[in-house]
N, C-alpha and C positions, 0 to 999 in steps of 0.2 A: 689369102688375106680376107679377114672377116669384113663383111659389109656393114659398116656402122654409118648409116645415113649418107651413103655415097651420093653426091650430086652428079647427075649425068643428063646432058641435054641432047643426046643422040636419039632422036625419036624413031629412027629406022630400026633400032634394036628391040627385039620382042620382050626383053626384060625391063624396058623403060616404062615407068609408071608416070602418067600425067606430064610427060615430057620433061621431067626434072629429076627423077630418082630411079635407082635400080632395085628390083624386087628380089634379087638373089640373096640367100643367106651368106654365101661366100662368093668372092670374085677373084679371078686370077689376073694379076697385072704384070706386064712384061717389064715396065720400068716406070718410075714415078715421074710425073711431070711437075716441075716446080714453077711453071710459068704463072705469074700473077696478072700480067698485063693483057695476055691474049687467051681466049678460050680455045683449047685444042680438042678436037673431037676424040672422045674416049676410045673408039675402036683401034686407034693407033697404039694404045697402051693396054686396053682391056681385052684379054683372051676370051672373056665370057660373052663377047658380042655374038649375037645371032640375028640374022635378018628376019623381019616380020614376015 
């Protein structure tokens, strides 16, 4: 999946920039989260997560 301004608030990931976005050109997502009411931490869905 191409990374087009993906918002990510998972600061523990080494790809996280300024605590809000992902710096990878492409990201791998296991499943899409359609939640609008709760923020779910992306590592549950994002395979590109790497600990800092």
